N, C-alpha and C positions, 0 to 999 in steps of 0.2 A: 723464407730463409733457405730452404733446400734449393729452390730455384737460383738464388744468389750463389750458393756454393757451386752448383753445377755450371752456371755461367762463368764463374771465375776459373773453374777447373778447365773448361773448354778454351778460354782465352789464354790463360797463363799457366795453368797447372797440369796435372797428369793427363787430362783428356786433350791437351794440345799436342800430345806426342803419341805416335802410333803404338808405342809399347806401354803407354800409361794405363793406369787402372784406378778405379775408385771402388772402395768397399764400404757399403752402407749397411749397418747392422743396428739392431735395437733389442732391448730386453726390458723386462719390468721387474723392478725390485721393490717389493712392498707397494707403496703408493706413489712411486716415481717411475717415469719412463727414462731410460738411458739410450741415447742415440749416439752412434759413432760414425764419423765420416773420415775414412783414411785413404789418402791418395798415395800411390806408389808408382815407381818407374817413369816418372815424368821428368821435366827439367828441374834443375836445382831451384829451391824456393828460398825466398828471404822474406822476413817480416815486413809487412806493409807499414809505411809511415803515414799514409793517407787515412783520414777519418771521415770518409765520405758516407753516403747513404747506405751503400752495400755493407761496409764494415760495421756500421751501427746496427743494421738489420740482423746480421749474423750474431753480433754480441747480445742482442735481445733474446735469442733463442726462440722457444716456442710459447713462452708465457712470462708474465712479470717476475716470477720467482725462479726462472731458469738460471742455471749455473753453466756457463760456457767457458771451456778451455780450448784455446787455439795454440797449437805448437807448430812452428815452422821448422821441420826437421829436414836433414839433408835428402832423405828419401821421398819427402812429400809432406803436404799439409795434413795435420791430424786435428780433428775437432771432436771433442767429447762434450756431451750436453746431458744435463740432468734436469728434469722438469716434473713438478707434481702433476699426476694424472688429473686431478680435480681441475686444474687450470685448462686442460685440453678440452674438457667438456663444457666449460662455461663460455 
């Protein structure tokens, strides 16, 4: 999933522009992992209408109970994910 985000950022998003940046951060809240992928300073983004393998892979997150929110903002793609830690170990 992270590979797909990075590939998309390099082809179409923030990493396709010399000034672009990706900020990846994570935190643990109780029994959940929170992962944030924020692209900035790249080309303008628009929501994709394609539902290909990559889009489905990102939507799956890191486990079957992952909650994934994608926002196509003017400044770049923002992805917030919340996944139970127990699913990462199984």
